[in-house]
C-alpha positions as CSV (number, residue, x, y, z in Angstrom):
1,M,-20.3,-18.3,-2.2
2,E,-19.1,-15.5,-0.1
3,N,-17.6,-16.2,3.2
4,S,-19.5,-14.9,6.1
5,I,-16.4,-13.6,7.7
6,E,-16.3,-10.9,4.9
7,K,-18.9,-8.8,6.5
8,G,-18.5,-6.6,9.5
9,K,-15.4,-5.6,11.6
10,V,-12.7,-7.9,12.4
11,A,-9.8,-7.8,14.9
12,V,-6.3,-9.2,14.0
13,I,-3.9,-9.9,16.6
14,D,-0.2,-10.8,15.5
15,I,1.9,-12.1,18.3
16,G,5.5,-11.9,17.0
17,S,8.8,-12.2,18.5
18,N,9.4,-8.5,18.9
19,S,6.1,-7.0,19.1
20,L,2.3,-7.6,19.6
21,R,0.2,-6.0,16.7
22,F,-3.5,-5.3,17.1
23,V,-5.6,-4.0,14.1
24,I,-9.3,-3.5,13.7
25,F,-10.5,-3.6,10.4
26,D,-13.7,-1.7,9.5
27,R,-14.7,-4.5,6.9
28,Y,-13.2,-7.0,4.8
29,G,-12.6,-6.5,1.1
30,R,-9.9,-5.2,-1.3
31,Y,-9.8,-1.9,0.7
32,P,-10.1,-2.9,4.4
33,Y,-9.9,0.3,6.4
34,P,-7.9,0.1,9.8
35,L,-10.1,1.5,12.5
36,F,-7.3,1.1,15.0
37,N,-3.7,0.0,14.7
38,E,-1.5,-0.4,17.6
39,R,1.9,-1.9,17.9
40,I,3.5,-2.7,21.5
41,T,7.1,-4.0,21.8
42,C,7.2,-6.8,24.2
43,R,10.2,-8.8,22.9
44,L,8.4,-12.1,23.6
45,G,11.0,-14.1,21.7
46,E,14.0,-12.6,23.4
47,G,16.7,-15.1,23.9
48,V,14.3,-18.0,22.8
49,Q,16.9,-19.0,20.1
50,K,19.4,-20.0,22.7
51,T,17.5,-21.1,25.5
52,K,14.3,-22.5,23.9
53,K,12.3,-20.8,26.8
54,L,10.3,-17.7,26.8
55,K,11.3,-15.3,29.6
56,K,9.0,-14.9,32.5
57,E,9.2,-11.2,32.4
58,R,8.3,-11.0,28.6
59,I,5.5,-13.5,29.1
60,Q,3.9,-11.2,31.7
61,Q,4.3,-8.1,29.8
62,S,2.8,-9.7,26.7
63,L,0.0,-11.1,28.6
64,E,-0.7,-7.5,30.1
65,T,-0.8,-6.4,26.5
66,I,-3.3,-9.2,25.6
67,K,-5.4,-8.2,28.4
68,R,-5.5,-4.4,26.8
69,F,-6.5,-6.0,23.5
70,S,-9.1,-8.2,24.9
71,K,-10.8,-5.2,26.7
72,I,-10.9,-3.3,23.5
73,I,-12.6,-6.2,21.4
74,E,-15.0,-6.6,24.4
75,K,-16.1,-2.8,24.3
76,A,-16.0,-2.8,20.5
77,E,-18.2,-5.9,20.3
78,L,-16.1,-7.5,17.8
79,E,-17.4,-11.2,16.9
80,T,-14.5,-11.8,14.4
81,V,-10.9,-12.3,16.1
82,L,-8.2,-13.6,14.2
83,A,-5.1,-14.4,16.3
84,I,-1.8,-15.8,15.3
85,G,1.5,-16.5,16.8
86,T,4.8,-16.9,14.8
87,A,8.4,-17.7,15.4
88,A,8.7,-17.3,19.3
89,L,5.6,-19.4,19.9
90,R,6.9,-21.9,17.4
91,L,10.2,-22.4,19.1
92,A,9.7,-22.1,22.8
93,E,9.2,-25.2,24.9
94,N,7.3,-23.2,27.5
95,A,5.0,-21.6,24.8
96,K,1.8,-22.9,26.6
97,D,2.8,-20.7,29.6
98,F,1.8,-17.8,27.3
99,I,-0.8,-19.5,25.0
100,V,-3.2,-20.9,27.7
101,P,-3.8,-17.6,29.6
102,A,-3.7,-15.6,26.5
103,E,-6.6,-17.6,24.8
104,K,-8.4,-17.5,28.1
105,Y,-8.3,-13.5,27.9
106,L,-9.2,-13.6,24.3
107,S,-11.8,-16.1,24.5
108,N,-10.4,-17.2,21.5
109,K,-7.8,-19.6,20.0
110,I,-4.2,-18.5,18.9
111,R,-3.3,-20.1,15.5
112,I,0.5,-20.9,15.7
113,L,1.8,-20.5,12.2
114,S,4.4,-23.0,10.9
115,G,7.3,-21.4,8.8
116,T,5.7,-22.4,5.5
117,E,2.4,-21.0,6.6
118,E,4.0,-17.7,7.6
119,A,5.6,-17.4,4.3
120,N,2.6,-18.4,2.4
121,L,0.5,-15.6,4.1
122,V,3.3,-12.9,3.8
123,A,3.3,-13.7,0.0
124,L,-0.5,-13.7,-0.3
125,G,-0.5,-10.1,1.5
126,L,2.2,-8.9,-0.8
127,T,0.9,-10.2,-4.3
128,A,-2.7,-9.1,-3.5
129,N,-1.4,-5.6,-3.9
130,I,1.4,-6.3,-6.3
131,P,-0.4,-8.8,-8.5
132,K,2.5,-9.2,-11.0
133,A,5.3,-9.3,-8.4
134,N,8.5,-11.0,-9.8
135,G,11.6,-11.8,-7.6
136,I,12.2,-12.5,-3.9
137,I,10.1,-11.7,-0.8
138,A,12.0,-11.4,2.5
139,D,10.2,-11.0,5.7
140,L,12.4,-10.4,8.4
141,G,11.1,-10.6,12.0
142,G,12.3,-10.8,15.7
143,G,12.9,-14.5,15.4
144,S,12.6,-15.6,12.0
145,L,13.4,-14.9,8.3
146,E,10.9,-16.1,5.6
147,L,12.1,-16.1,2.0
148,V,9.7,-16.7,-0.9
149,K,10.4,-17.0,-4.7
150,I,7.5,-15.5,-6.7
151,E,7.0,-15.5,-10.4
152,N,4.3,-13.2,-11.9
153,G,2.5,-13.2,-8.6
154,K,2.7,-16.7,-8.0
155,R,4.7,-18.5,-5.2
156,I,7.5,-20.9,-6.6
157,D,9.3,-21.8,-3.4
158,S,9.6,-20.6,0.1
159,V,11.9,-21.3,3.2
160,S,11.7,-20.1,6.9
161,L,14.8,-19.9,8.7
162,N,15.2,-19.2,12.5
163,F,17.2,-15.9,12.2
164,G,15.6,-12.6,13.2
165,H,16.8,-9.2,14.4
166,L,16.4,-10.4,18.0
167,I,19.0,-13.0,17.6
168,D,22.5,-12.4,17.4
169,I,24.2,-13.6,14.3
170,E,27.6,-14.7,13.4
171,E,27.9,-13.3,10.0
172,K,30.2,-16.3,8.7
173,N,27.9,-19.0,9.8
174,F,24.8,-17.0,8.3
175,K,26.6,-16.4,5.1
176,K,27.0,-20.2,4.8
177,I,23.4,-21.0,5.6
178,I,22.3,-18.7,2.9
179,K,24.8,-19.7,0.3
180,K,23.7,-23.3,0.7
181,L,20.1,-22.3,-0.3
182,K,21.7,-21.2,-3.6
183,W,18.7,-18.8,-4.1
184,K,19.4,-16.4,-6.9
185,N,17.1,-13.7,-8.0
186,D,16.3,-14.8,-11.7
187,S,13.6,-12.0,-12.3
188,E,14.3,-9.6,-15.0
189,N,14.5,-6.6,-12.9
190,K,15.8,-8.7,-9.8
191,F,13.3,-7.0,-7.4
192,F,13.6,-7.9,-3.7
193,Y,10.6,-7.2,-1.6
194,G,11.4,-6.2,1.9
195,V,8.8,-7.0,4.4
196,G,8.5,-6.2,8.1
197,G,9.9,-3.2,10.5
198,S,13.5,-3.6,9.9
199,F,12.9,-3.1,6.0
200,R,10.6,-0.2,6.8
201,A,13.3,1.3,9.0
202,L,15.8,1.1,6.1
203,G,13.0,3.0,3.9
204,L,12.7,5.7,6.6
205,V,16.8,6.2,6.8
206,F,16.7,6.4,2.8
207,K,13.8,8.9,2.8
208,Q,15.5,11.1,5.2
209,K,18.8,10.9,3.5
210,N,17.6,11.6,0.0
211,K,14.6,14.1,1.0
212,Y,12.1,11.7,-0.9
213,P,8.8,13.5,-1.5
214,L,6.3,10.8,-0.5
215,N,5.6,10.0,3.0
216,I,4.1,6.4,2.4
217,L,6.8,3.7,2.7
218,H,5.1,0.9,0.7
219,G,6.4,0.8,-2.9
220,L,9.6,2.8,-2.2
221,N,12.2,1.7,-4.6
222,I,15.9,1.6,-3.5
223,S,18.8,0.4,-5.5
224,S,20.9,-2.4,-3.8
225,K,23.9,-0.2,-3.9
226,K,22.1,2.7,-2.0
227,A,20.6,0.2,0.3
228,N,24.1,-1.5,1.0
229,R,25.6,2.0,1.9
230,I,23.0,2.8,4.3
231,L,23.1,-0.7,5.9
232,N,26.9,-0.5,6.2
233,K,26.5,2.8,8.0
234,I,23.8,1.3,10.5
235,I,26.2,-1.4,11.4
236,K,29.1,0.8,11.7
237,L,27.3,3.2,13.8
238,D,25.3,0.6,15.8
239,G,22.2,2.0,14.8
240,N,22.8,5.6,15.4
241,V,21.7,6.8,12.1
242,K,19.4,9.7,11.3
243,G,15.8,8.9,10.2
244,L,16.0,5.5,12.3
245,P,13.2,5.1,14.9
246,Q,14.2,5.2,18.5
247,S,12.5,1.8,18.9
248,R,14.5,0.1,16.3
249,K,18.0,1.3,17.2
250,P,18.9,-1.6,19.6
251,T,18.4,-4.3,17.2
252,M,18.7,-2.6,13.8
253,S,22.5,-3.3,13.5
254,N,21.8,-6.9,13.7
255,A,18.9,-6.6,11.1
256,A,21.0,-4.7,8.9
257,K,23.7,-7.6,8.8
258,I,21.0,-10.0,7.9
259,M,19.6,-7.9,5.0
260,R,23.0,-7.1,3.6
261,I,23.9,-10.6,3.4
262,V,20.5,-12.0,1.9
263,I,20.5,-9.2,-0.7
264,K,23.9,-9.8,-1.9
265,A,23.7,-13.5,-1.9
266,T,20.4,-13.5,-3.9
267,D,22.0,-11.1,-6.4
268,S,19.0,-8.7,-6.0
269,K,19.2,-5.2,-7.5
270,K,16.3,-3.4,-6.7
271,I,14.8,-3.1,-3.0
272,I,10.9,-2.6,-2.9
273,I,9.8,-1.6,0.6
274,S,6.5,-3.3,1.3
275,G,4.0,-2.0,3.7
276,T,2.2,-5.4,3.7
277,S,2.7,-8.1,6.4
278,V,1.3,-11.7,7.5
279,R,-1.7,-9.8,8.9
280,E,-2.7,-8.6,5.4
281,G,-2.4,-12.3,4.3
282,L,-4.4,-13.5,7.1
283,V,-7.4,-11.1,6.2
284,L,-7.1,-12.0,2.6
285,E,-7.1,-15.7,3.3
286,N,-10.6,-15.2,4.1
287,I,-11.8,-13.4,1.0
288,S,-13.3,-15.1,-2.1
289,L,-10.7,-15.9,-4.9
290,K,-12.9,-13.6,-7.1
291,K,-12.1,-10.4,-5.0
292,L,-8.5,-11.3,-5.0
293,K,-8.3,-11.4,-8.8
294,H,-9.5,-7.7,-9.3
295,D,-7.0,-5.0,-10.0
296,P,-6.2,-3.7,-6.6
297,L,-5.8,-0.1,-7.8
298,I,-9.3,-0.3,-9.3
299,S,-10.7,-2.3,-6.4
300,T,-9.6,0.3,-3.9
301,C,-10.9,3.1,-5.9
302,E,-14.3,1.4,-6.2
303,E,-14.5,1.0,-2.4
304,I,-13.7,4.6,-2.0
305,A,-16.4,5.7,-4.5
306,K,-19.0,3.9,-2.7
307,H,-18.6,6.4,0.2
308,S,-17.6,9.4,-1.7
309,E,-19.6,9.6,-5.0
310,R,-22.7,11.9,-4.6
311,F,-24.8,10.6,-7.6
312,E,-24.9,6.8,-8.5
313,G,-23.5,6.1,-12.0
314,L,-21.3,9.2,-12.1
315,S,-18.0,7.5,-12.5
316,S,-19.1,5.2,-15.3
317,S,-20.6,8.1,-17.1
318,L,-17.4,10.1,-16.6
319,E,-15.1,7.2,-17.9
320,N,-17.5,6.7,-21.0
321,F,-17.3,10.5,-22.0
322,L,-13.8,11.0,-21.4
323,L,-12.5,7.7,-22.9
324,P,-11.3,9.5,-26.1
325,M,-8.6,11.2,-24.2
326,V,-6.6,8.1,-23.5
327,S,-5.2,8.5,-27.1
328,I,-2.8,11.1,-25.6
329,G,-0.4,8.4,-24.5
330,D,-0.2,4.8,-23.7
331,E,-3.8,3.8,-24.1
332,K,-4.1,0.6,-22.0
333,E,-2.2,2.4,-19.0
334,L,-4.2,5.3,-19.3
335,S,-7.5,3.6,-19.6
336,R,-6.9,2.0,-16.3
337,L,-5.8,5.5,-14.7
338,L,-8.7,7.2,-16.2
339,K,-11.2,4.7,-14.6
340,A,-9.3,5.3,-11.0
341,S,-9.5,8.9,-11.5
342,C,-13.3,8.9,-12.4
343,L,-14.1,6.6,-9.3
344,L,-12.1,9.3,-7.2
345,A,-13.7,12.3,-8.8
346,D,-16.0,13.3,-5.9
347,I,-13.2,12.4,-3.3
348,A,-13.3,16.1,-1.9
349,W,-16.7,17.3,-2.7
350,N,-17.6,17.9,0.9
351,E,-14.6,20.1,1.8
352,H,-14.4,23.9,1.7
353,T,-14.1,25.1,-1.8
354,S,-11.1,27.1,-1.2
355,S,-8.9,24.1,-0.3
356,R,-10.8,21.2,-2.1
357,N,-7.6,20.9,-4.6
358,I,-5.0,20.6,-1.9
359,I,-7.1,18.3,0.2
360,A,-8.0,15.9,-2.8
361,A,-4.3,15.6,-3.5
362,E,-3.4,15.0,0.0
363,K,-6.1,12.3,0.5
364,I,-4.7,10.4,-2.4
365,L,-1.1,10.9,-1.2
366,L,-2.2,9.6,2.4
367,L,-4.6,7.1,1.6
368,P,-4.0,4.2,4.2
369,T,-3.7,1.3,1.4
370,N,-1.0,-0.7,0.0
371,S,-3.0,-1.0,-3.4
372,L,-1.1,1.9,-5.1
373,T,2.3,2.3,-6.4
374,H,4.1,5.7,-5.7
375,R,3.9,6.7,-9.3
376,E,0.0,5.9,-9.2
377,R,-0.3,8.1,-6.2
378,A,1.7,10.9,-7.4
379,W,-0.1,10.7,-10.9
380,L,-3.7,10.7,-9.2
381,A,-2.8,13.3,-6.7
382,K,-1.8,15.6,-9.5
383,T,-4.9,14.7,-11.5
384,L,-7.2,15.2,-8.7
385,F,-5.5,18.6,-7.8
386,H,-6.2,20.0,-11.2
387,R,-9.9,18.6,-11.2
388,Y,-10.6,20.9,-8.1
389,N,-8.8,23.8,-9.2
390,R,-11.1,26.8,-8.9
391,P,-9.4,29.8,-10.9
392,I,-9.8,29.8,-14.6
393,E,-6.0,30.1,-15.0
394,L,-3.9,27.1,-14.0
395,V,-2.7,26.9,-10.6
396,K,0.7,25.3,-10.0
397,F,0.8,21.9,-8.2
398,P,2.5,22.3,-5.0
399,F,4.0,19.1,-4.5
400,K,7.4,18.2,-6.2
401,F,7.6,14.6,-7.7
402,K,10.6,15.0,-10.0
403,S,12.0,11.6,-9.0
404,I,8.6,10.0,-9.4
405,L,6.8,11.3,-12.5
406,S,8.1,11.7,-16.0
407,M,7.3,14.7,-18.0
408,E,4.8,12.6,-19.9
409,D,3.1,11.4,-16.6
410,K,3.0,15.2,-15.7
411,F,1.2,16.2,-19.0
412,T,-1.2,13.3,-18.8
413,S,-2.2,13.8,-15.2
414,L,-2.8,17.4,-16.1
415,I,-5.0,16.8,-19.1
416,F,-7.0,14.3,-17.4
417,G,-7.4,16.8,-14.3
418,L,-8.5,19.5,-16.4
419,S,-10.9,17.0,-18.6
420,L,-12.6,16.1,-15.1
421,R,-12.8,19.8,-14.2
422,F,-14.6,20.6,-17.3
423,S,-16.8,17.5,-17.2
424,M,-18.0,18.0,-13.6
425,A,-18.6,21.7,-14.1
426,A,-20.6,20.9,-17.3
427,C,-23.0,18.3,-15.7
428,A,-22.9,19.4,-11.8
429,G,-21.9,15.9,-11.2
430,L,-25.1,14.4,-12.6
431,P,-24.6,11.5,-14.9
432,E,-27.8,11.9,-16.8
433,L,-26.7,15.2,-18.0
434,L,-23.2,14.0,-18.9
435,N,-24.7,11.1,-20.9
436,D,-26.1,13.8,-23.4
437,L,-22.6,15.0,-24.1
438,K,-20.2,13.7,-26.4
439,L,-16.4,14.3,-26.7
440,E,-14.2,13.7,-29.7
441,L,-10.3,14.2,-29.9
442,S,-8.5,14.3,-33.3
443,D,-4.9,15.1,-34.2
444,D,-6.0,19.0,-34.6
445,H,-9.2,19.5,-32.5
446,L,-11.2,18.9,-29.5
447,K,-14.9,18.5,-30.0
448,V,-17.7,18.7,-27.6
449,V,-21.2,17.9,-28.8
450,F,-24.1,19.0,-26.7
451,L,-27.2,16.7,-27.8
452,G,-30.8,17.2,-27.3
453,N,-31.7,20.2,-25.3
454,T,-28.3,20.5,-23.3
455,K,-27.0,23.7,-25.0
456,T,-28.1,25.4,-21.7
457,L,-25.3,23.7,-19.9
458,L,-22.7,25.7,-21.8
459,V,-22.4,28.8,-19.6
460,D,-19.4,31.1,-19.4
461,H,-17.3,29.1,-16.8
462,V,-17.9,25.8,-18.4
463,Y,-16.8,27.3,-21.8
464,E,-13.7,28.7,-20.1
465,K,-12.8,25.3,-18.7
466,L,-13.2,23.7,-22.1
467,N,-11.0,26.3,-23.7
468,L,-8.2,26.0,-21.1
469,L,-8.2,22.2,-21.6
470,A,-8.0,22.7,-25.5
471,S,-5.2,25.1,-25.2
472,Y,-3.1,22.7,-22.9
473,L,-3.7,20.0,-25.4
474,G,-2.6,22.5,-28.3
475,K,-5.9,21.7,-30.0
476,E,-8.4,23.8,-31.9
477,M,-11.9,23.9,-29.7
478,I,-14.8,23.0,-31.6
479,I,-18.6,23.1,-29.9
480,E,-21.4,21.6,-31.6
481,I,-24.9,22.2,-30.5
């Protein structure tokens, strides 16, 4: 039975040691859209590791922030509010000085997560978007570090340590603690998933230094060697590094020391920057297991199709019609990408015709979701760009993804884009018309059969689009009426 909390808008408040985060999601689901997302740095946990006390001025600033959140919740008429506290509120002896008034302002209980609960929710948020994740997850916050071992998307072990970027560490002491854990990255690719603002800041510096073509941080892959060079520079220059956000500079040197030690001690080789957090885990904790087991890419595209598809059943008809095209490459992978691209085929139909190709690509590249890998984003962006190309001749894709897409990826995305372009032109986006067409692909020809009384669909511009597709495939075009 579906949890009633899966319906309607929901507010999530994450009270961290460094900042307070407030997110309003439009709905629950595999693609919960953020209507509002705010981060306010209050450093509630500053000094709590040494004194075991929250500072009065930090409590006051944090409560003022809670008052703001409360006012927004009231005016937005949000019935569901999920509020959590992490390391600062776990450790502070005077945590009630904040919790009691905060709960009063919010008219809502604040759930104080244990270290284990926090680690579990972090893992849930990540593996829901990367279902087959293998390796080690590290969530570095202001007051704690959660480490989680995962195997094929399942949590194997976890530990929470009271070390965060707000806490001055002695590297020798921290190295000993990490070494005692005897945590080695046994995964095949030795993936290390970095969660939290400090890891995202590392990703920003990497992107700036390497002129990386995608703006989205989630899924960014950095070798441990390159990451280590950046971390060393951050420590040496005390955070004064290009690309590093101003708000991160005061604590980034300390964060870099923690990251450097953990990456080396676990023998991790590839750092994957994650855009997920404990907040996503909290939302997903309330979703039925049935939804969580879905392919995140397909689930996200299905959610988008509900709002973008002009005629019901179009994506299914497109997928069935174009299924023979998957034979041009890895059939299992291309079947999945075909389904996704068919679901997104109408993503820019209501934009101006002169710019639909660019807008379609940009929409994919900037989707506010963590369900797509960088390769999937780039591939789908290129596919949808060519789907919306207006001229008969091929217009060059304006984005450079040399470091993300292989030559085969570029070819298959072009072919799928041109296939969608022809299909949508032939049927005018109407699944009933597309169902009367049949496509065949062999070693030497591309054949389209117009069944029944559909020969009137074959006008000049439809013919030309099919001819262009056949020419890029290097196949003879055959039309049967």
